DSSP file (Angstrom, degrees, kcal/mol; ACC not computed):
  #  RESIDUE AA STRUCTURE BP1 BP2  ACC     N-H-->O    O-->H-N    N-H-->O    O-->H-N    TCO  KAPPA ALPHA  PHI   PSI    X-CA   Y-CA   Z-CA
    1    1 A M              0   0    0      0, 0.0     2,-0.5     0, 0.0     0, 0.0   0.000 360.0 360.0 360.0 141.0   26.5  -27.6  -57.0
    2    2 A I        -     0   0    0      2,-0.0     2,-0.6     0, 0.0    78,-0.0  -0.752 360.0-148.7 -89.6 130.3   23.4  -27.9  -59.1
    3    3 A K        -     0   0    0     -2,-0.5     2,-0.4     5,-0.0     5,-0.1  -0.880  18.6-137.5 -96.0 121.3   23.6  -26.9  -62.8
    4    4 A F        +     0   0    0     -2,-0.6     2,-0.3     4,-0.1     3,-0.0  -0.671  30.3 167.5 -83.6 136.3   20.4  -25.5  -64.0
    5    5 A S     >  -     0   0    0     -2,-0.4     4,-2.6     1,-0.1     5,-0.3  -0.877  51.0-102.8-134.1 167.4   19.1  -26.6  -67.4
    6    6 A H  H  > S+     0   0    0     -2,-0.3     4,-2.6     1,-0.2     5,-0.1   0.902 123.1  51.1 -60.5 -39.3   15.9  -26.3  -69.3
    7    7 A N  H  > S+     0   0    0      2,-0.2     4,-2.3     1,-0.2    -1,-0.2   0.905 110.4  48.4 -64.5 -41.9   15.1  -30.0  -68.4
    8    8 A L  H  > S+     0   0    0      2,-0.2     4,-2.3     1,-0.2    -2,-0.2   0.937 113.0  46.7 -64.6 -46.9   15.8  -29.4  -64.7
    9    9 A V  H  X S+     0   0    0     -4,-2.6     4,-2.9     1,-0.2     5,-0.2   0.916 110.2  55.1 -62.1 -42.3   13.6  -26.2  -64.6
   10   10 A F  H  X S+     0   0    0     -4,-2.6     4,-2.8    -5,-0.3     5,-0.3   0.925 108.5  47.8 -56.0 -45.7   10.9  -28.2  -66.5
   11   11 A K  H  X S+     0   0    0     -4,-2.3     4,-2.2     2,-0.2     5,-0.2   0.901 112.2  49.5 -62.7 -40.5   10.9  -30.9  -63.8
   12   12 A Y  H  X S+     0   0    0     -4,-2.3     4,-2.4     2,-0.2    -2,-0.2   0.949 115.8  42.2 -63.4 -47.4   10.7  -28.3  -61.1
   13   13 A V  H  X S+     0   0    0     -4,-2.9     4,-3.0     2,-0.2    -2,-0.2   0.924 115.5  47.5 -66.3 -47.5    7.8  -26.5  -62.7
   14   14 A I  H  X S+     0   0    0     -4,-2.8     4,-2.6    -5,-0.2     5,-0.2   0.931 115.2  46.4 -57.8 -49.3    5.9  -29.6  -63.8
   15   15 A S  H  X S+     0   0    0     -4,-2.2     4,-2.2    -5,-0.3    -1,-0.2   0.911 114.2  46.9 -63.1 -42.2    6.3  -31.2  -60.4
   16   16 A G  H  X S+     0   0    0     -4,-2.4     4,-3.0    55,-0.3    -2,-0.2   0.892 112.1  53.0 -65.8 -39.2    5.3  -27.9  -58.6
   17   17 A L  H  X S+     0   0    0     -4,-3.0     4,-2.4    54,-0.3    -2,-0.2   0.948 110.6  44.8 -58.8 -51.4    2.3  -27.6  -61.0
   18   18 A A  H  X S+     0   0    0     -4,-2.6     4,-2.0     2,-0.2    -2,-0.2   0.916 116.9  46.3 -60.1 -46.1    1.0  -31.0  -60.3
   19   19 A S  H  X S+     0   0    0     -4,-2.2     4,-2.6    -5,-0.2    -2,-0.2   0.937 114.1  46.7 -64.2 -48.0    1.5  -30.6  -56.5
   20   20 A S  H  X S+     0   0    0     -4,-3.0     4,-2.6     1,-0.2    -1,-0.2   0.864 109.4  54.8 -66.2 -35.5   -0.1  -27.2  -56.4
   21   21 A A  H  X S+     0   0    0     -4,-2.4     4,-2.2    -5,-0.2    -1,-0.2   0.929 111.9  43.5 -63.6 -45.6   -3.1  -28.3  -58.5
   22   22 A L  H  X S+     0   0    0     -4,-2.0     4,-2.4     2,-0.2    -2,-0.2   0.925 114.3  50.1 -67.8 -42.5   -3.9  -31.1  -56.1
   23   23 A Q  H  X S+     0   0    0     -4,-2.6     4,-2.2     1,-0.2    -2,-0.2   0.884 110.5  49.7 -61.2 -39.7   -3.3  -28.9  -53.1
   24   24 A T  H  X S+     0   0    0     -4,-2.6     4,-2.6     2,-0.2    -1,-0.2   0.915 109.8  51.8 -64.2 -42.6   -5.6  -26.2  -54.5
   25   25 A A  H  X S+     0   0    0     -4,-2.2     4,-2.1     1,-0.2    -2,-0.2   0.904 109.7  49.4 -59.9 -42.7   -8.3  -28.8  -55.2
   26   26 A L  H  X S+     0   0    0     -4,-2.4     4,-2.3     2,-0.2    -1,-0.2   0.900 111.5  49.0 -64.6 -39.8   -8.0  -30.0  -51.6
   27   27 A M  H  X S+     0   0    0     -4,-2.2     4,-2.4     1,-0.2    -2,-0.2   0.896 110.0  50.6 -71.2 -36.6   -8.4  -26.5  -50.3
   28   28 A A  H  X S+     0   0    0     -4,-2.6     4,-2.9     2,-0.2    -1,-0.2   0.883 109.3  51.8 -61.7 -37.3  -11.4  -25.9  -52.6
   29   29 A F  H  X S+     0   0    0     -4,-2.1     4,-2.5     2,-0.2     6,-0.2   0.909 108.5  52.5 -61.9 -44.6  -12.9  -29.1  -51.1
   30   30 A K  H  <>S+     0   0    0     -4,-2.3     5,-2.4     1,-0.2    -2,-0.2   0.943 113.7  42.3 -57.9 -47.6  -12.2  -27.7  -47.6
   31   31 A Y  H ><5S+     0   0    0     -4,-2.4     3,-1.4     3,-0.2    -2,-0.2   0.933 113.2  52.2 -66.7 -45.9  -14.0  -24.5  -48.5
   32   32 A K  H 3<5S+     0   0    0     -4,-2.9    -1,-0.2     1,-0.3    -2,-0.2   0.916 116.3  38.6 -55.2 -47.9  -16.9  -26.2  -50.3
   33   33 A F  T 3<5S-     0   0    0     -4,-2.5    -1,-0.3    -5,-0.2    -2,-0.2   0.227 109.0-121.3 -93.8  13.6  -17.7  -28.6  -47.5
   34   34 A Q  T < 5 +     0   0    0     -3,-1.4     2,-0.7     1,-0.2    -3,-0.2   0.847  43.4 176.1  53.3  40.6  -17.1  -26.0  -44.8
   35   35 A L  S   <S-     0   0    0     -5,-2.4    -1,-0.2     1,-0.3     4,-0.1  -0.715  77.7 -12.8 -77.8 118.1  -14.4  -28.1  -43.0
   36   36 A L  S >  S-     0   0    0     -2,-0.7     3,-2.2    -3,-0.1    -1,-0.3   0.960  85.1-170.0  53.7  59.7  -13.1  -25.9  -40.3
   37   37 A P  T 3  S+     0   0    0      0, 0.0    -2,-0.1     0, 0.0    -1,-0.1   0.723  77.1  55.0 -58.3 -29.4  -15.0  -22.9  -41.8
   38   38 A D  T 3  S+     0   0    0     -4,-0.1     2,-0.9     1,-0.1    -2,-0.1   0.530  89.6  82.7 -85.9  -1.8  -13.4  -20.3  -39.6
   39   39 A F    <   +     0   0    0     -3,-2.2    -1,-0.1    -4,-0.1    -4,-0.0  -0.850  54.8 159.7 -98.3 100.3   -9.9  -21.3  -40.5
   40   40 A R     >  +     0   0    0     -2,-0.9     4,-2.2     1,-0.2     3,-0.2  -0.756  13.4 175.2-128.3  84.1   -9.4  -19.5  -43.8
   41   41 A P  H  > S+     0   0    0      0, 0.0     4,-2.7     0, 0.0     5,-0.2   0.867  78.7  54.8 -59.6 -38.9   -5.7  -19.2  -44.6
   42   42 A Y  H  > S+     0   0    0      1,-0.2     4,-2.0     2,-0.2     5,-0.1   0.897 110.6  46.3 -67.4 -37.0   -6.1  -17.6  -48.0
   43   43 A E  H  > S+     0   0    0     -3,-0.2     4,-2.8     2,-0.2    -1,-0.2   0.887 111.7  52.7 -67.3 -37.6   -8.2  -14.8  -46.5
   44   44 A S  H  X S+     0   0    0     -4,-2.2     4,-2.8     2,-0.2    -2,-0.2   0.904 109.4  48.1 -64.3 -40.2   -5.7  -14.4  -43.7
   45   45 A I  H  X S+     0   0    0     -4,-2.7     4,-2.7     2,-0.2    -1,-0.2   0.911 110.8  52.9 -65.8 -40.1   -2.9  -14.0  -46.3
   46   46 A Q  H  X S+     0   0    0     -4,-2.0     4,-2.4     2,-0.2    11,-0.4   0.938 111.8  44.1 -56.2 -50.4   -5.1  -11.5  -48.2
   47   47 A T  H  X S+     0   0    0     -4,-2.8     4,-2.3     2,-0.2    -2,-0.2   0.923 113.9  50.5 -62.3 -44.9   -5.6   -9.4  -45.0
   48   48 A H  H  X S+     0   0    0     -4,-2.8     4,-1.5     1,-0.2    -2,-0.2   0.909 112.0  46.8 -61.4 -43.1   -1.9   -9.7  -44.1
   49   49 A L  H  X S+     0   0    0     -4,-2.7     4,-2.7     1,-0.2     5,-0.3   0.904 110.5  54.0 -66.9 -41.7   -0.8   -8.5  -47.6
   50   50 A A  H  X S+     0   0    0     -4,-2.4     4,-2.2     1,-0.2     5,-0.4   0.892 107.1  50.9 -58.3 -42.4   -3.3   -5.6  -47.5
   51   51 A E  H  < S+     0   0    0     -4,-2.3    -1,-0.2     1,-0.2    -2,-0.2   0.859 114.2  44.9 -63.3 -34.7   -1.9   -4.4  -44.2
   52   52 A R  H  < S+     0   0    0     -4,-1.5    -2,-0.2    -5,-0.2    -1,-0.2   0.881 126.5  26.4 -75.5 -41.6    1.6   -4.5  -45.7
   53   53 A I  H  < S-     0   0    0     -4,-2.7    -3,-0.2     2,-0.2    -2,-0.2   0.502  99.5-122.2-106.1  -4.7    1.0   -2.9  -49.0
   54   54 A G  S  < S+     0   0    0     -4,-2.2     2,-0.4    -5,-0.3    -3,-0.2   0.737  79.7  98.2  76.2  20.6   -2.1   -0.8  -48.2
   55   55 A Y  S    S-     0   0    0     -5,-0.4     2,-0.7    -6,-0.3    -2,-0.2  -0.995  71.9-126.6-142.5 134.6   -4.3   -2.4  -50.9
   56   56 A L        -     0   0    0     -2,-0.4    -9,-0.1    -3,-0.1   -10,-0.1  -0.705  24.7-150.3 -85.9 119.2   -6.8   -5.2  -50.6
   57   57 A I        -     0   0    0     -2,-0.7    -7,-0.1   -11,-0.4     5,-0.1  -0.726  25.7-105.5 -86.2 133.9   -6.0   -7.9  -53.0
   58   58 A P    >>  -     0   0    0      0, 0.0     4,-1.5     0, 0.0     3,-0.9  -0.283  26.0-121.0 -57.4 140.6   -9.0   -9.9  -54.4
   59   59 A T  H 3> S+     0   0    0      1,-0.3     4,-2.0     2,-0.2     3,-0.2   0.866 113.0  59.2 -51.4 -41.3   -9.2  -13.4  -52.9
   60   60 A S  H 3> S+     0   0    0      1,-0.2     4,-2.3     2,-0.2    -1,-0.3   0.868 104.0  50.7 -59.7 -36.2   -9.0  -14.9  -56.4
   61   61 A W  H <> S+     0   0    0     -3,-0.9     4,-2.9     2,-0.2    -1,-0.2   0.828 106.0  55.2 -69.1 -31.4   -5.6  -13.2  -56.9
   62   62 A V  H  X S+     0   0    0     -4,-1.5     4,-2.5    -3,-0.2    -2,-0.2   0.897 109.0  48.2 -67.8 -39.0   -4.4  -14.6  -53.5
   63   63 A W  H  X S+     0   0    0     -4,-2.0     4,-2.3     2,-0.2    -2,-0.2   0.943 113.0  47.5 -65.4 -45.9   -5.3  -18.1  -54.8
   64   64 A V  H  X S+     0   0    0     -4,-2.3     4,-2.7     2,-0.2    -2,-0.2   0.921 112.5  49.3 -61.4 -43.8   -3.5  -17.4  -58.1
   65   65 A L  H  X S+     0   0    0     -4,-2.9     4,-2.8     1,-0.2    -1,-0.2   0.915 110.9  50.1 -59.2 -45.0   -0.4  -16.1  -56.2
   66   66 A S  H  X S+     0   0    0     -4,-2.5     4,-2.3     2,-0.2    -1,-0.2   0.883 110.5  49.6 -60.6 -41.0   -0.4  -19.1  -54.0
   67   67 A F  H  X S+     0   0    0     -4,-2.3     4,-2.1     2,-0.2    -2,-0.2   0.925 113.2  46.2 -62.7 -48.7   -0.6  -21.4  -57.1
   68   68 A I  H  X>S+     0   0    0     -4,-2.7     4,-3.1     1,-0.2     5,-0.6   0.919 112.2  51.2 -62.1 -43.9    2.3  -19.6  -58.8
   69   69 A N  I  <>S+     0   0    0     -4,-2.8     5,-3.3     1,-0.2     6,-0.6   0.907 112.1  46.3 -62.5 -42.4    4.3  -19.6  -55.6
   70   70 A G  I  <5S+     0   0    0     -4,-2.3    -1,-0.2     4,-0.2    -2,-0.2   0.827 118.3  43.3 -65.7 -32.7    3.7  -23.4  -55.2
   71   71 A T  I  <5S+     0   0    0     -4,-2.1   -55,-0.3    -5,-0.1   -54,-0.3   0.931 130.5  14.7 -79.6 -49.7    4.5  -24.0  -58.8
   72   72 A V  I  X5S+     0   0    0     -4,-3.1     4,-2.3    -5,-0.2     5,-0.2   0.947 130.3  31.9 -96.0 -62.3    7.6  -21.9  -59.4
   73   73 A L  I  ><S+     0   0    0     -5,-0.6     4,-2.4     2,-0.2    -3,-0.2   0.967 129.3  32.4 -66.9 -55.7    9.1  -20.6  -56.1
   74   74 A I  H  ><S+     0   0    0     -5,-3.3     4,-3.5     2,-0.2     5,-0.2   0.890 118.2  57.2 -69.5 -39.0    8.4  -23.5  -53.8
   75   75 A G  H  > S+     0   0    0     -6,-0.6     4,-2.4     2,-0.2    -2,-0.2   0.935 110.0  43.9 -55.6 -47.3    8.7  -25.9  -56.6
   76   76 A G  H  X S+     0   0    0     -4,-2.3     4,-2.1     2,-0.2    -2,-0.2   0.929 115.1  47.1 -63.4 -47.6   12.2  -24.8  -57.4
   77   77 A L  H  X S+     0   0    0     -4,-2.4     4,-2.7    -5,-0.2     5,-0.3   0.928 112.3  51.7 -60.1 -44.6   13.3  -24.7  -53.8
   78   78 A F  H  X S+     0   0    0     -4,-3.5     4,-3.1     1,-0.2    -1,-0.2   0.929 108.4  51.7 -57.2 -46.4   11.8  -28.2  -53.3
   79   79 A G  H  X S+     0   0    0     -4,-2.4     4,-2.0    -5,-0.2    -1,-0.2   0.874 109.2  49.6 -63.0 -37.3   13.6  -29.5  -56.3
   80   80 A I  H  X S+     0   0    0     -4,-2.1     4,-1.1     2,-0.2    -1,-0.2   0.945 116.3  41.3 -63.4 -49.4   16.9  -28.1  -55.0
   81   81 A L  H  X S+     0   0    0     -4,-2.7     4,-0.8     1,-0.2    -2,-0.2   0.879 110.7  58.5 -64.8 -36.6   16.4  -29.7  -51.6
   82   82 A Y  H >< S+     0   0    0     -4,-3.1     3,-1.1    -5,-0.3    -1,-0.2   0.922 104.9  49.7 -59.6 -45.3   15.0  -32.9  -53.1
   83   83 A S  H >< S+     0   0    0     -4,-2.0     3,-0.9     1,-0.2    -1,-0.2   0.794 104.6  59.4 -67.9 -26.1   18.3  -33.4  -55.1
   84   84 A R  H 3< S+     0   0    0     -4,-1.1    -1,-0.2     1,-0.3     3,-0.2   0.652 102.1  55.4 -71.8 -18.6   20.3  -32.9  -51.9
   85   85 A L  T X<  +     0   0    0     -3,-1.1     3,-1.9    -4,-0.8    -1,-0.3  -0.095  66.3 131.4-103.7  33.3   18.5  -35.8  -50.4
   86   86 A S  T <   +     0   0    0     -3,-0.9    -1,-0.2     1,-0.3    -2,-0.1   0.619  60.8  67.7 -66.0 -13.6   19.4  -38.3  -53.1
   87   87 A N  T 3  S+     0   0    0     -3,-0.2    -1,-0.3     2,-0.1    -2,-0.1   0.559  92.0  76.7 -79.6  -8.4   20.5  -40.9  -50.6
   88   88 A F  S <  S-     0   0    0     -3,-1.9     5,-0.1     1,-0.1    -3,-0.0  -0.688  93.1 -95.7-103.5 154.1   16.9  -41.4  -49.4
   89   89 A P     >  -     0   0    0      0, 0.0     4,-1.9     0, 0.0     3,-0.2  -0.218  43.5-103.4 -60.0 159.9   14.0  -43.2  -51.0
   90   90 A I  H  > S+     0   0    0      1,-0.2     4,-1.7     2,-0.2     3,-0.4   0.932 119.8  44.6 -54.8 -55.9   11.6  -41.1  -53.1
   91   91 A W  H  > S+     0   0    0      1,-0.2     4,-1.9     2,-0.2    -1,-0.2   0.808 110.0  56.7 -65.4 -29.4    8.7  -40.9  -50.6
   92   92 A T  H  > S+     0   0    0     -3,-0.2     4,-2.7     2,-0.2    -1,-0.2   0.860 103.3  53.9 -69.9 -36.4   11.2  -40.2  -47.7
   93   93 A R  H  X S+     0   0    0     -4,-1.9     4,-2.4    -3,-0.4     5,-0.3   0.945 111.1  45.5 -60.3 -47.8   12.5  -37.1  -49.5
   94   94 A G  H  X S+     0   0    0     -4,-1.7     4,-2.3     1,-0.2    -2,-0.2   0.883 113.1  50.5 -65.2 -36.2    9.1  -35.7  -49.8
   95   95 A L  H  X S+     0   0    0     -4,-1.9     4,-2.4     2,-0.2     5,-0.2   0.907 110.7  48.4 -66.1 -43.3    8.3  -36.6  -46.2
   96   96 A I  H  X S+     0   0    0     -4,-2.7     4,-2.2     2,-0.2    -2,-0.2   0.941 116.1  42.5 -63.4 -47.7   11.4  -34.9  -44.9
   97   97 A I  H  X S+     0   0    0     -4,-2.4     4,-2.5    -5,-0.2    -2,-0.2   0.897 113.8  52.7 -68.5 -40.4   10.9  -31.7  -46.9
   98   98 A G  H  X S+     0   0    0     -4,-2.3     4,-3.1    -5,-0.3    -2,-0.2   0.938 110.0  46.9 -59.7 -48.8    7.2  -31.7  -46.1
   99   99 A I  H  X S+     0   0    0     -4,-2.4     4,-2.8     1,-0.2     5,-0.2   0.911 113.1  49.8 -62.8 -42.0    7.7  -32.0  -42.3
  100  100 A A  H  X S+     0   0    0     -4,-2.2     4,-2.1    -5,-0.2    -1,-0.2   0.928 113.0  46.4 -60.6 -43.6   10.4  -29.2  -42.4
  101  101 A A  H  X S+     0   0    0     -4,-2.5     4,-2.7     2,-0.2     5,-0.2   0.941 112.4  50.9 -64.8 -47.9    8.1  -27.0  -44.4
  102  102 A W  H  X S+     0   0    0     -4,-3.1     4,-2.8     1,-0.2     5,-0.2   0.932 110.3  48.6 -53.0 -51.3    5.2  -27.7  -42.1
  103  103 A F  H  X S+     0   0    0     -4,-2.8     4,-1.9     1,-0.2    -1,-0.2   0.897 111.3  50.1 -61.7 -39.8    7.2  -26.9  -39.0
  104  104 A T  H  X>S+     0   0    0     -4,-2.1     4,-2.3    -5,-0.2     5,-0.8   0.926 112.2  47.8 -62.9 -44.5    8.4  -23.6  -40.6
  105  105 A I  I  <>S+     0   0    0     -4,-2.7     5,-3.2     1,-0.2    -2,-0.2   0.890 111.5  50.7 -64.7 -38.0    4.8  -22.7  -41.4
  106  106 A M  I  <5S+     0   0    0     -4,-2.8    12,-1.7    -5,-0.2    13,-0.4   0.836 120.3  34.4 -69.1 -32.3    3.6  -23.5  -37.9
  107  107 A T  I  <5S+     0   0    0     -4,-1.9    -2,-0.2    -5,-0.2    -1,-0.2   0.651 134.7  17.6 -99.8 -15.9    6.4  -21.5  -36.2
  108  108 A V  I  X5S+     0   0    0     -4,-2.3     4,-1.5    -5,-0.2    -3,-0.2   0.738 126.3  37.9-118.0 -56.8    6.8  -18.6  -38.6
  109  109 A V  I  ><S+     0   0    0     -5,-0.8     4,-1.8     2,-0.2     6,-0.2   0.948 115.0  49.5 -67.0 -53.2    3.8  -18.2  -41.0
  110  110 A F  H  4XS+     0   0    0     -5,-3.2     5,-2.7     1,-0.2     6,-0.6   0.928 112.4  47.6 -57.4 -48.5    0.9  -19.0  -38.7
  111  111 A P  H >45S+     0   0    0      0, 0.0     3,-0.9     0, 0.0    -1,-0.2   0.859 109.8  54.2 -60.9 -32.1    2.1  -16.7  -35.9
  112  112 A A  H 3<5S+     0   0    0     -4,-1.5    -2,-0.2     1,-0.2    -3,-0.1   0.800 108.6  49.9 -70.5 -26.7    2.6  -13.9  -38.6
  113  113 A L  T 3<5S-     0   0    0     -4,-1.8    -1,-0.2    -3,-0.5    -3,-0.1   0.484 123.2-107.5 -86.5  -3.3   -1.0  -14.4  -39.7
  114  114 A G  T < 5S+     0   0    0     -3,-0.9    -2,-0.1    -4,-0.5    -4,-0.1   0.584  90.2 116.0  88.2  12.7   -2.2  -14.2  -36.1
  115  115 A Y      < -     0   0    0     -5,-2.7     6,-2.4    -6,-0.2     7,-0.5   0.594  69.5-135.6 -86.1 -11.8   -3.0  -17.9  -35.7
  116  116 A G    >   -     0   0    0     -6,-0.6     3,-2.0     4,-0.2    -1,-0.2  -0.080  49.3 -27.6  78.7 171.7   -0.3  -18.5  -33.1
  117  117 A L  G >  S-     0   0    0      1,-0.3     3,-1.9     2,-0.2   -10,-0.2  -0.415 137.3  -4.9 -59.3 129.9    2.1  -21.3  -32.9
  118  118 A F  G 3  S-     0   0    0    -12,-1.7    11,-0.5     1,-0.3    -1,-0.3   0.674 122.5 -74.9  56.9  19.8    0.7  -24.4  -34.6
  119  119 A G  G X  S+     0   0    0     -3,-2.0     3,-1.5   -13,-0.4     5,-0.5   0.652  93.0 139.4  72.8  16.5   -2.6  -22.4  -35.1
  120  120 A L  G X   +     0   0    0     -3,-1.9     3,-0.8     1,-0.3     5,-0.3   0.690  62.0  63.7 -68.7 -19.0   -3.5  -22.8  -31.4
  121  121 A E  G 3  S+     0   0    0     -6,-2.4    -1,-0.3     1,-0.2    -5,-0.2   0.432  83.0  79.4 -85.1   2.7   -4.8  -19.2  -31.2
  122  122 A T  G <  S-     0   0    0     -3,-1.5    -1,-0.2    -7,-0.5    -2,-0.1   0.627 102.9-120.7 -80.9 -12.6   -7.6  -19.9  -33.7
  123  123 A G  S <  S+     0   0    0     -3,-0.8    -3,-0.1    -4,-0.2    -2,-0.1   0.594  90.2 102.1  81.9  11.3   -9.8  -21.6  -31.1
  124  124 A N  S >  S-     0   0    0     -5,-0.5     3,-1.7     1,-0.4    -4,-0.1   0.098  76.4-137.1-112.6  16.9   -9.8  -24.8  -33.1
  125  125 A G  T 3   -     0   0    0     -5,-0.3    -1,-0.4     1,-0.2     4,-0.2  -0.361  69.9 -25.2  61.1-134.4   -7.2  -26.8  -31.1
  126  126 A I  T 3> S+     0   0    0      1,-0.2     4,-2.6     2,-0.1    -1,-0.2   0.384 110.2 101.8 -93.4   4.7   -4.8  -28.7  -33.3
  127  127 A Q  H <> S+     0   0    0     -3,-1.7     4,-3.0     1,-0.2     5,-0.2   0.899  80.0  51.1 -58.1 -42.0   -7.2  -29.0  -36.3
  128  128 A P  H  > S+     0   0    0      0, 0.0     4,-2.4     0, 0.0    -1,-0.2   0.908 112.5  47.0 -63.8 -36.0   -5.5  -26.1  -38.3
  129  129 A A  H  > S+     0   0    0    -11,-0.5     4,-2.4    -4,-0.2    -2,-0.2   0.881 113.0  49.7 -68.9 -37.5   -2.1  -27.8  -37.8
  130  130 A F  H  X S+     0   0    0     -4,-2.6     4,-2.2     2,-0.2    -1,-0.2   0.942 112.1  46.6 -64.9 -48.9   -3.6  -31.1  -38.8
  131  131 A I  H  X S+     0   0    0     -4,-3.0     4,-2.6     1,-0.2     5,-0.2   0.920 112.7  51.5 -58.2 -44.7   -5.1  -29.7  -42.0
  132  132 A A  H  X S+     0   0    0     -4,-2.4     4,-2.8    -5,-0.2     5,-0.3   0.920 109.5  48.3 -60.4 -45.8   -1.8  -27.9  -42.8
  133  133 A I  H  X S+     0   0    0     -4,-2.4     4,-3.1     1,-0.2     5,-0.3   0.928 111.3  50.6 -67.2 -39.8    0.3  -31.1  -42.4
  134  134 A M  H  X S+     0   0    0     -4,-2.2     4,-1.9     1,-0.2    -1,-0.2   0.924 113.8  45.2 -59.6 -44.1   -2.1  -33.0  -44.6
  135  135 A M  H  X S+     0   0    0     -4,-2.6     4,-2.1     2,-0.2    -2,-0.2   0.916 116.0  45.4 -64.1 -43.6   -2.0  -30.3  -47.3
  136  136 A I  H  X S+     0   0    0     -4,-2.8     4,-2.9     2,-0.2     5,-0.2   0.922 113.5  48.5 -70.6 -43.1    1.8  -29.9  -47.1
  137  137 A L  H  X S+     0   0    0     -4,-3.1     4,-2.6    -5,-0.3     5,-0.3   0.870 109.6  53.2 -66.2 -32.4    2.5  -33.7  -47.2
  138  138 A T  H  X S+     0   0    0     -4,-1.9     4,-2.3    -5,-0.3     5,-0.3   0.960 112.6  45.6 -62.2 -46.9    0.1  -34.1  -50.1
  139  139 A Y  H  X S+     0   0    0     -4,-2.1     4,-2.6     1,-0.2    -2,-0.2   0.950 116.6  43.3 -60.0 -49.3    2.1  -31.4  -51.9
  140  140 A S  H  X S+     0   0    0     -4,-2.9     4,-2.1     1,-0.2    -1,-0.2   0.872 115.2  47.1 -72.9 -35.5    5.5  -32.8  -51.0
  141  141 A L  H  X S+     0   0    0     -4,-2.6     4,-2.3    -5,-0.2    -1,-0.2   0.912 114.9  46.4 -70.4 -39.7    4.7  -36.5  -51.7
  142  142 A V  H  X S+     0   0    0     -4,-2.3     4,-2.6    -5,-0.3     5,-0.3   0.906 111.0  53.7 -68.6 -38.8    3.1  -35.7  -55.1
  143  143 A Y  H  X S+     0   0    0     -4,-2.6     4,-2.7    -5,-0.3     5,-0.2   0.927 109.2  48.7 -55.1 -47.1    6.0  -33.5  -55.9
  144  144 A S  H  X S+     0   0    0     -4,-2.1     4,-2.1     1,-0.2    -2,-0.2   0.921 112.8  46.7 -59.9 -46.5    8.4  -36.3  -55.2
  145  145 A L  H  X S+     0   0    0     -4,-2.3     4,-1.3     2,-0.2    -1,-0.2   0.902 115.9  43.5 -65.4 -40.5    6.5  -38.8  -57.3
  146  146 A V  H  X S+     0   0    0     -4,-2.6     4,-1.0     2,-0.2    -2,-0.2   0.903 112.9  52.6 -69.0 -41.8    6.1  -36.5  -60.3
  147  147 A Y  H >< S+     0   0    0     -4,-2.7     3,-0.7    -5,-0.3    -2,-0.2   0.907 109.7  48.1 -62.5 -42.4    9.7  -35.3  -60.1
  148  148 A E  H >< S+     0   0    0     -4,-2.1     3,-1.7     1,-0.2    -1,-0.2   0.816 101.3  66.1 -70.7 -29.6   11.0  -38.9  -60.1
  149  149 A R  H 3< S+     0   0    0     -4,-1.3    -1,-0.2     1,-0.3    -2,-0.2   0.826 101.6  49.6 -59.0 -32.5    8.7  -39.7  -63.1
  150  150 A F  T <<        0   0    0     -4,-1.0    -1,-0.3    -3,-0.7    -2,-0.2   0.268 360.0 360.0 -92.7  10.7   10.8  -37.3  -65.2
  151  151 A Q    <         0   0    0     -3,-1.7    -1,-0.2  -140,-0.0    -2,-0.1   0.460 360.0 360.0 -77.2 360.0   14.1  -38.8  -64.2
C-alpha cells in the first residue's frame, strides 16, 4: 500500500509537469510545422466534450485541461504504477507504462473520438498511432527520469 505524503505528491506533480510540458511543446511543434495536419486530437477532444456537455470549450482550454490532466491525474496514476514496478530499471518502468497507456488510447480513446482502432479511420494509415506512441513514450520516459531524480 502506498502512503501519500507531501513529498510523494510533490514528486508526482513535478514529474507530471515536466512530462506534460515537453509533450505540449512537441504537440505545438506538430501543429506549427503542419505534421499530419488533419490529425488534430485536441480539436477532436474539444468536439467530443462539446457533444457531451452541450457547450463548445475553447481550444486553448482543451490544451490547459490536457496539461492539468497530464500533470495531476495522469502524473499521480503514473507515480502509483511506477512504484509498483520497482523491480525494473528506470527506463523500463516508463516504457512499460507508456506502452500500456498507448494501447489503451489506441483501443478506447481513439475509437471514442472517431479515429477508429489505432487511428486507422483517419485516412493516414499508421501515422496517428506512430505520433501517439512517440508522444506517450516521451511523456513516460521523461516522467521516469524526473521522478527518479527526486528519490
